[in-house]
C-alpha positions in Angstrom: 22.6 -22.3 -43.0 22.1 -26.2 -43.5 18.1 -27.2 -43.6 18.8 -29.7 -40.3 20.1 -26.8 -38.3 17.3 -24.3 -39.1 14.8 -23.4 -36.4 11.5 -25.0 -37.0 8.3 -22.6 -36.5 7.0 -24.7 -33.7 10.3 -24.0 -31.7 10.3 -20.2 -32.4 6.4 -20.1 -31.2 7.5 -22.0 -28.1 10.3 -19.8 -27.2 8.4 -16.7 -28.2 5.6 -18.2 -25.7 8.6 -18.7 -22.8 9.5 -14.9 -23.5 6.2 -13.9 -23.1 5.7 -15.8 -19.9 8.9 -14.5 -18.3 7.8 -11.0 -19.1 4.4 -11.4 -17.9 5.9 -12.4 -14.5 8.0 -9.5 -14.0 5.6 -7.1 -15.1 2.9 -8.7 -12.6 5.7 -8.7 -9.7 7.3 -5.4 -10.3 10.6 -7.0 -9.6 12.5 -10.3 -9.9 15.6 -12.0 -9.6 16.6 -14.7 -12.1 16.2 -17.4 -9.5 12.7 -16.4 -8.7 11.9 -16.6 -12.4 13.2 -20.4 -12.0 11.0 -21.0 -9.2 7.6 -19.4 -10.3 7.8 -20.8 -14.0 9.3 -24.4 -13.2 11.8 -23.6 -16.1 15.4 -24.5 -16.1 18.4 -21.5 -15.1 19.8 -21.7 -18.5 16.1 -21.6 -20.1 15.1 -18.4 -18.0 18.7 -16.8 -19.0 18.0 -17.2 -22.4 14.7 -15.8 -22.3 16.0 -12.7 -20.0 18.9 -11.9 -22.4 16.3 -11.6 -25.2 14.0 -9.6 -23.3 17.2 -7.1 -22.3 18.1 -7.1 -25.8 14.9 -6.1 -27.4 14.6 -3.4 -24.4 11.3 -4.6 -23.1 13.0 -5.0 -19.5 15.8 -3.5 -17.7 18.2 -4.8 -14.8 18.4 -2.4 -11.5 21.1 -2.2 -9.3 21.7 -4.8 -6.9 19.4 -5.0 -3.8 19.6 -6.9 -0.3 18.1 -10.0 -0.4 16.2 -9.7 2.7 16.2 -10.8 6.3 17.3 -14.4 6.7 18.3 -15.1 3.7 21.7 -16.0 4.3 25.2 -14.3 3.2 26.2 -13.9 -0.5 26.1 -11.7 -3.6 22.8 -9.5 -3.5 20.5 -10.7 -6.6 20.0 -8.3 -9.3 16.5 -7.2 -10.2 14.8 -7.5 -13.1 12.0 -4.8 -14.2 9.7 -4.1 -16.9 11.6 -1.2 -19.4 9.8 2.5 -18.5 8.2 4.1 -21.2 8.4 7.9 -21.8 5.0 8.8 -20.1 5.1 10.1 -16.8 2.7 9.2 -14.2 1.0 10.6 -11.0 -0.4 9.4 -7.6 -2.7 11.2 -5.1 -3.2 9.9 -1.2 -6.5 11.5 0.2 -5.9 11.2 3.8 -8.6 12.0 6.6 -6.5 15.4 7.0 -3.9 15.5 4.4 -3.4 15.2 0.8 -0.2 13.5 -0.7 0.8 13.9 -4.3 3.5 12.6 -6.3 4.6 12.2 -10.0 7.0 9.7 -11.2 8.1 7.3 -14.3 5.9 4.9 -15.8 8.1 2.0 -13.5 6.7 4.0 -10.5 10.0 5.8 -9.2 9.0 8.9 -7.7 10.4 12.2 -9.1 8.8 14.5 -6.9 6.3 14.4 -4.1 4.5 16.9 -1.9 2.3 16.8 1.2 -0.8 19.3 1.9 -2.8 19.5 4.7 -6.8 19.8 4.6 -9.7 18.6 6.6 -10.4 15.8 3.4 -13.7 14.2 5.0 -15.6 17.7 5.4 -14.2 19.4 2.5 -14.7 16.8 -0.7 -14.5 19.7 -3.5 -11.6 21.7 -1.7 -9.9 18.6 -1.6 -10.0 17.3 -5.2 -9.3 20.9 -6.2 -6.1 21.2 -4.0 -4.8 17.7 -5.4 -5.2 18.9 -8.9 -3.6 22.1 -8.3 -0.9 20.5 -6.4 -0.4 17.7 -9.3 -0.4 20.5 -12.2 2.2 22.6 -10.1 4.6 19.4 -10.0 4.1 18.8 -13.8 4.9 22.4 -14.4 8.0 22.4 -12.7 9.5 19.3 -14.3 8.3 20.3 -17.8 5.6 17.7 -18.1 3.0 18.5 -20.6 0.5 15.4 -20.3 0.2 12.8 -17.6 -0.5 8.9 -18.5 -2.1 7.1 -15.7 -3.2 8.6 -12.3 -4.2 6.4 -9.3 -5.8 8.0 -6.3 -6.5 6.5 -3.1 -9.3 7.2 -0.4 -9.7 6.4 3.0 -12.8 4.6 2.7 -14.5 1.9 0.1 -14.8 2.6 -3.4 -17.0 1.1 -6.1 -14.5 -1.2 -8.1 -16.5 0.0 -11.3 -17.2 3.8 -11.4 -14.6 4.8 -8.4 -17.4 6.3 -6.4 -17.3 6.5 -2.6 -19.3 4.0 -1.3 -19.7 4.9 2.4 -21.3 8.4 3.3 -21.0 8.2 6.9 -17.2 7.9 6.5 -16.5 10.6 4.1 -19.6 12.6 5.0 -18.6 15.5 2.4 -18.2 13.1 -0.5 -21.8 11.9 -1.1 -22.9 12.3 -4.6 -19.2 12.5 -5.7 -17.2 10.2 -8.1 -13.6 11.0 -7.2 -12.4 8.9 -10.4 -14.7 11.1 -12.8 -14.0 14.5 -11.1 -10.2 14.0 -11.3 -10.3 12.9 -14.8 -12.1 15.7 -15.9 -9.9 18.0 -13.9 -6.7 16.3 -15.0 -7.8 15.5 -19.0 -6.3 11.8 -18.5 -7.0 8.1 -17.2 -7.6 8.0 -13.5 -7.8 4.9 -11.1 -9.4 5.2 -7.4 -8.4 2.6 -4.9 -8.7 2.2 -1.2 -5.9 3.4 0.5 -5.3 0.8 2.8 -5.0 -1.4 -0.6 -2.7 1.0 -1.7 -0.4 0.5 1.5 -0.4 -3.1 1.4 0.7 -2.9 -2.3 3.6 -0.1 -1.4 4.8 -2.7 1.2 4.5 -5.4 -0.9 6.8 -4.0 -3.9 8.6 -1.0 -2.1 8.5 -2.5 1.7 8.9 -5.1 4.0 6.1 -6.9 2.6 8.6 -8.0 -0.4 9.7 -10.7 2.2 6.1 -12.0 2.4 3.5 -13.7 0.2 0.6 -13.7 2.7 0.5 -10.7 5.2 -2.1 -8.1 6.4 -1.0 -4.2 6.1 -2.8 -2.5 8.5 -3.5 1.6 7.8 -3.9 3.1 12.0 -4.5 6.5 11.5 -7.4 8.9 11.7 -9.3 5.6 10.7 -8.3 1.9 10.7 -8.6 0.0 7.4 -6.5 -3.3 6.2 -5.1 -4.0 2.9 -4.9 -8.4 2.5 -2.1 -9.6 0.3 -2.7 -13.4 -0.5 -0.3 -15.7 -2.4 1.7 -12.6 -3.5 -1.3 -10.7 -4.8 -3.2 -7.7 -3.4 -6.9 -9.1 -2.4 -9.7 -6.5 -2.8 -12.8 -9.3 -2.2 -15.8 -9.4 -4.7 -16.9 -6.0 -4.2 -14.0 -4.2 -3.2 -14.8 -4.1 0.6 -12.2 -6.6 1.9 -10.2 -5.0 4.9 -13.1 -2.9 6.1 -12.3 -3.2 10.1 -12.5 0.0 11.1 -16.1 -0.4 12.5 -15.8 -3.9 14.0 -18.0 -3.3 17.3 -15.9 -3.6 20.4 -17.6 -5.6 23.3 -18.2 -3.3 26.1 -17.2 0.1 24.4 -19.5 2.7 24.0 -17.6 5.7 22.3 -19.8 7.2 19.7 -18.4 6.6 16.0 -18.7 8.9 12.8 -20.7 6.1 11.4 -23.6 6.4 13.8 -23.0 3.3 16.0 -21.1 3.1 19.2 -17.8 1.1 20.1 -16.6 0.5 16.7 -12.9 0.1 16.6 -11.4 3.6 15.2 -13.4 5.1 17.7 -11.3 3.6 20.2 -7.9 3.1 18.4 -7.2 6.1 16.0 -5.3 9.5 16.2 -8.3 11.4 17.4 -9.2 9.4 20.7 -5.9 8.7 21.3 -4.6 12.4 21.2 -7.7 13.2 23.4 -6.5 10.3 26.0 -2.9 11.6 26.1 -3.9 15.4 26.1 -6.3 14.7 29.1 -3.2 13.0 31.1 -1.1 16.1 30.1 -3.2 19.1 30.7 -0.1 21.6 31.0 1.4 20.1 27.6 2.9 22.9 25.5 2.2 21.0 22.6 -1.7 21.1 22.5 -1.9 22.9 19.5 0.7 20.9 17.2 0.2 17.7 18.4 2.7 14.7 17.6 3.3 11.1 19.0 6.8 11.4 19.2 6.7 14.7 21.8 5.2 12.1 24.6 7.9 9.7 25.8 6.5 8.8 29.2 5.1 5.9 31.2 1.4 7.2 30.9 1.8 7.7 26.9 3.4 4.4 26.6 0.6 2.6 28.6 -2.1 4.3 26.7 -0.5 3.4 23.3 0.0 -0.1 24.4 -3.7 -0.8 25.4 -4.8 0.7 22.2 -2.4 -1.7 20.3 -4.2 -4.5 22.5 -7.0 -3.5 21.5 -6.0 -3.5 17.9 -4.7 -6.6 18.3 -7.5 -8.5 19.8 -9.7 -7.8 16.5 -6.5 -8.8 14.3 -5.9 -11.8 15.9 -9.5 -13.5 14.8 -8.4 -12.6 11.3 -5.3 -14.2 11.5 -6.8 -17.0 12.6 -8.7 -17.0 9.2 -6.2 -16.1 6.8 -3.0 -17.3 8.5 -0.5 -14.5 7.4 3.4 -14.5 8.0 3.2 -10.9 8.7 1.3 -7.9 10.5 2.3 -4.8 8.8 1.1 -1.8 11.2 1.4 1.6 9.2 -0.5 4.9 8.9 0.2 7.4 11.4 0.2 5.3 14.5 2.4 2.4 12.9 4.7 5.1 11.9 5.5 6.9 15.4 3.9 4.7 18.2 6.3 1.7 18.6 4.2 0.9 21.8 1.2 0.3 19.8 2.8 -2.1 17.6 4.2 -3.9 20.7 0.3 -4.1 22.0 -0.7 -5.6 18.8 2.0 -8.4 19.1 1.4 -9.1 22.9 -2.5 -9.4 21.5 -1.9 -11.7 19.0 0.3 -14.1 20.5 -2.4 -14.3 23.4 -5.4 -14.6 21.4 -4.4 -16.0 17.8 -3.9 -19.8 17.6 -0.4 -20.9 18.9 0.7 -22.4 15.6 -1.0 -19.4 13.8 0.8 -16.6 16.0 4.1 -18.2 16.0 4.5 -17.9 12.1 3.6 -14.3 12.5 6.3 -11.3 12.5 4.5 -8.1 13.9 6.6 -5.1 12.6 6.1 -1.4 11.8 5.8 -0.3 8.3 9.0 0.0 6.5 7.8 3.0 4.2 6.5 5.4 7.0 3.5 7.6 6.1 4.3 7.4 2.4 3.4 3.4 1.8 -0.1 4.8 0.3 1.5 6.8 -2.0 4.0 4.6 -2.9 1.6 1.7 -3.7 -0.1 4.4 -6.0 2.5 5.1 -7.7 3.6 1.4 -7.8 -0.2 1.0 -9.4 0.1 3.8 -11.8 3.3 2.3 -13.3 2.0 -1.1 -13.5 -1.2 0.5 -15.6 0.8 2.3 -17.7 3.0 -0.9 -18.7 0.1 -3.0 -19.6 
């Protein structure tokens, strides 16, 4: 090669920096198109294309199947997605709900290999919940010939200390006082465990796998046996200074006196949650044959619709204030209520339109979760995959 045509060390270094920048963007986002990389980096399409080609050739990223571009994106050929290449180490996820445990194992990209749901009163049976979750994960590993897990991410239905993974509110998870799920799970599983609030994981699941992919600023609300919110701001999950962002379940409601498990009266989740709504619906249907096996889908009458719609309006009144503060483009209602009670979502929408500032409300899409009851589990798998590919 002629001396004048040799690539200088400075130019090689600049190209390497560009590749690393492209790789970092893909890793942080989980999935990106080439056009999105051009927009994020400000680089020319040819520069991005060259860097992507090198990363593909080196095996550091992979190109996935074509995916739809999403609503409102126009016609045309769907964009192919770029992702970090998986490692050989499998991962696991655990979603502790108030009355269930969901577990899954996946590859290092956070893609599900197998999952399972277990029923248990998690609030009152902390040790049993930990033992059952570990036994379930170990059984899934045996079924798939997995000897060692990489990162495990567990979600809990309450605030956790970001430093030690301990549950921070004994009034929400009474039997978990003095228990640090992170250390307990690490000891039992023999691998690294990261503990996160479940609503935060639900927001991450929607951001990477659900309808949240089409929004950079949104609120994910887990409406189930408790009420919690996960915040996504400028495309990133926001946890707050001490990891307590989104703890809205114990917001006091004016004029309400229902006793809450936290010891106060009139908290949001003492009015709008699975148990109080079940009680209202069953009270209005005293001869219902589903008293012992309740499901919201079993009731499709005007009284039930009114109960759920009013509950949604109560929840929406609280969320409207958050919308005025944060100016999101979407409210995603998840959890058991979000997945199975569209009348509640309609109520939320009505209150946001009524109480949020008109310009703010006009920019907000109020929708049911696109991932159903799996949002938290898929978010945990997504986070485990990202931690496995630092």
